[in-house]
N, C-alpha and C positions, 0 to 999 in steps of 0.2 A: 503494500500499500504506500500511497506517496506519502510524506511526510513535512510538515512545514520544515522550510531550510529558512537560516537568518541568510537574508540581502547581501550578499557580495557588496565590498566596500568599491565605488567608482571617483574614478578622478571629478577634479572640478570642472573640467574642460566636456566632458563625457557626459557629466550631468547638463552642462548647460544645451549641448548635442539633443539630448534626450526630450527637454523641455523643450525645445524648439520644433520639435519631431512633432509633440502633443500639440503644440500651439499650432501647426500648420494642421493637422488631423481634426483639430475640433472648429477651426476656423472652415474649413470646407464642407463642414457639415452641420454649422450650426452657423443658422444667420445672424443670431441673435448675439454672439460671443463676442465678435470684434468692437460694435457698438455697448457693449457691458464695461470690456476695457479701459475701453478710449475714456468712456464716464469715471470708472474708478480712478484713475491717474488724472485728470485733470480736475475733478472735484477737491483732492485734497492740495493740489499743488495749487490751485486756484484760489482758495482758503487761506491758504500760509501767507500767498504771496499777497493778497489784500492785507492780512493783518500785519505783515511787516510793512506794508505802504503806508499803515496808521499807525505806526511808531512800535511795532513790536521789532524784539530785538532778532537778528539773522542768525541769532543761534538755532531757530525753530525752523529754517531751511530745511534741515537734513530731515526734521520731524515729517515733514509733510513727503520729502523723496521717501522715505520710508514705509508711511501710510499708501503711497501710491503703488508700492512694490508688494504690498500685504495685501491689499485689495485685488490685487492684479492675480495673485497666487491663490487665493480663497477662489474667484472666478473661472479660475483657468483649471482647477480640480473641479469642481460643482461641476463646471459644464462639459469636461474633458470626461468625467464619468459617465455624464448622461449621452455623448455623443457615440462612446464605445458599447453601452449597453445598446443602444439604437442600432447600433451597426450591427453589433451581434445576435440579434435577434431572430429567429429560424435557422440558426446555425447550429447542426449536429453539434452537441460537447460542450456548447459556450455556457452551461451550467456547471458544468466541472471544473472549467476552467476558472468561472469569478471564482468559486471557490476554495480551490487551492492558491488565489493570489491574496485570499483574505488574511489579516491580521491573526494570530493565535494558532492556536495547536488544532488547524482539523485535517485531518487523515482521509485521503479521498481516494477511491478505488472506482475510476470511470470504467463506465459502460459494464459492469458486472453480467448483465443483462441486454440482449440487445435483440432487435429484429432487422431483416434485410430491410426493409423501408426507413431505417435510422431511427426507430423509438428505440429508446433507452433509458436504463435506470443503473445512476451513480450512488453509489454507496461511500457517506460520510461518516466520521467517527469523529468527536469532540466530547466536549465538557457536557453539552446536554443530551448525550448520549449518541445512541444509533440512528442513521437519518437516510432514507432512501428519497434519492430526488429524481423522478422522472420528466423523460421530453420525449414528446411527439404526439402520434394519435391519441386522442384520450383511451379509448375502449382497450386498443392493444397495452397500454401501457400499465393500464389498471389491472391488467392480468398479468404482465411481469413483475409488478411489483407486489402482488398478492402470492407470486410463485416465490418473490425473493424472502416475505415475512413468513412465509410457514418452513424456510433452510434457515432464516438467523434466530427465529425464536426458540429454536433447543438448542441455542450455545452463546446465547449473549446475557444469558442470567438473570437479574432484576433490574435489569437497564433497559432505560426509556427506549423503546422504539417508534419513530415517528416516520412520516411520509410526505411529501408533497409532489405534486405536480406543476411544472413550469409552465404557462400559458395563457393566455389572455380570455379566456371563457370564464363561465363563472364555477366557483371552486379551485382555479387554479391558482397558482401566484406568479404575476407578471414577474421576470427577468430582473426589471427593474429593481423589485423588491424583495429578492432573493437574499440578498447580502445583509439587509437589515432584517428579515422576518427570522434567520437561524441565529443571528448576535443578539437577538430578543428573549430568544429561549431560555429559559430557565436551566442553570447549571444542576445538575445532578448527581454526576460523578463526579470523583477526583481524578488528578494528572494520572495518576498510578494506575486507576481504574480504565482509562485512556489505551495505555501501554497495555495493558493485561489485555483489554478487548481487542486491540489490534494484531496481536502477536495470536490470539485464539482466531481470529476470524483469515488472517493470512494463514494459518495452518490449516482453515477448513477449505480454502480456495485453492492449495496447493495442490499441484500435480500429483499422483502416485508415481513413488520412483519405483526401480527397477532392486527386489530383493539381492541384497550383499551374500556372495559365499558361493559355492558350488549349483549349478543349476540342477535340479532334479531330471532324471532320467528323460522323462516325457516332454522336458521340453529344451532339450537336448537337441541341436541340429543333426541331420543326417551327418555318416561318414563323407568326405569329402567337400562338403559343400564352405569349409572356410577357405578350400585351398581354390575352389572356384572362383569364391569373391574376388580372393588377393590377386586371382589372375586377370580380372576385367579391367 
């Protein structure tokens, strides 16, 4: 299962490049973004400029710059998330990708069950317990979730088992609200329990391995087969 990893440290110039890419991405998909940025930059600068013109010390000039930068960061963060959510809607595996990038200890196993029509169910383990997230056709996803619930309930003990289906129909959770929905779930198990569940469910989904030691006589290949295989 995918475990939450600490983000790698990046250089200042790499960070600037990333911010520039996010800025460009958001500006292309959100018509309101650029006007909002212009507003949050100009308002504090004009306010400080007027205050200085009225006799306020020039020491407050950096305050206007800092407020403009802070406003830009806040607007960029909010509008970029909205643009990314809108871009991800309808993409297979979008829900799993969002949860994998959430802060905190969220263990995600994408597409533990799926169909050829790209319906899928993701398994999430966290402090709220065990969570199944479905994406795709409502009726088919419900069947997949029911199947996984029957399989998991036998091994998760007293941990809470919840399920959600991502979508815009009644009873579903819009992709844009998935993050907040999971964050607001009550914490019902400890970090130690999360590790225990992770190991238990990893063992459940592990493929069976060939037994070690000598093969039983009825499983040994006919004589000469190894030579024939080496000769290929």
